[in-house]
N, C-alpha and C positions, 0 to 999 in steps of 0.2 A: 384334303389337307396332308401335307407331307408328315411323315412319321416322327421326324425330329420336331415339327411344330407342335404336333400332339404331345409327345413328351414333355415339352416345355410347359404345357397345360398342366400335366400331371405333377412337375416339380413346382410349379407355381402354387398349384391347391396344397402341397405338402408344406411349402414355406409360409402358408397364410394359416396354418393349423395354429391354435393358440399355444403359446410357449411352454405352457405347464405341461401340455401333451406330447408336443414335439420332443421336450428333453427326456421322455421317458421311453420313446421308441428306440428299441435296440435290436440288432440282429435281424433286420427285416429288409427284403430285397423288394423294391417297386419294379415291375415290369410291365411293358406296354405289348400287347398282341393284337394282331388284326381282328380276330373273330374268336368268340367264346365256344366252349365245347357243348353247349346247349342254348337253344334260342332264348332270348329275353334277358340274358345275363350281362350286365354292364360291368362287373367286376367280381373278383373272387379273392378271398382270404383262405390261404393253406398255411396252417401251422398250429401251434399249441397257445392259446390266449394266455394273457398275463396271470389272469384269475385262477389258471390251472397249474402254475408253476410255483416252485418254491426254491428257498436258497439251495437246497440239496439236490435240485435237478440240474443234471450235467448240460453244459452247453451242447447245443446241437447245430443242425444244419440251420441256415436263417429261414425264417417264416417268409411266405411270399405273398405278395398282393399284386395281382394281375389286373389291369384296366384294359377294357376292350375297346378299340378304337371305332371299328366298323359300327356296332349298334349305337354308340354316341353319336357319331356323324349322322347316322340316318334319322335319328329321333330329333336332333336339334335343328331349328329353323333359322339360327342366326349364329354368328361367331360368338356373340355374348351368351347365348343361351347354352352353346357347347361349353363355354368356359365354366357356366353355372353348374352344368350337369356333371362334369369332370370333377369338379370340386365337391359336389355332392356325393358322388361315388367314392372318392378318396375318402371322405369324412365317414361314410358308412362302412367301408372296409377297414378303416382304423378302428373304429368302434368294435368290430368282431376281433381285432388284435387285443384291445383292452377288456375283452370277455363278454361283451353285449351280445344276445341271441338276435336273431332276426326282428322281431317285434321290438325289441328295445332299441336296435339300431334305427329303425324306421322312425320310431317316436323321436329319437335324438334329432334326426334329420328334420322332421316336421318343426321341432322347437328351434332349431337353428335357421331354418327358412323363414319361420315367423319372426325371429330376431332381425334377421338381415332386412326384412321389409320395412321393420319399424324405424331402420337407420336413414 
């Protein structure tokens, strides 16, 4: 898949976030890179979660969410599965932005996947 096409999947996943979450996202840069710094990584959140900020915290460089194209493409068996995987990864990394630890983010992913299956 061309890089721009993959970037569009990431943009679509962001657009599909619930409005209540989307409205609260500030000072975050979404980046697509080919490969992660270590195997098995689909995405990476770097920054200071909202739960650790206060009104008195000065504005800083943007938080960064990186989505890795290569691992997604190797793991997906179809275009639809790739789209769903990207959406889950974006959701997971946004969870970290909102202060979820790894276990909480995985639990939120499972709840979201279960809710999507019911639709």
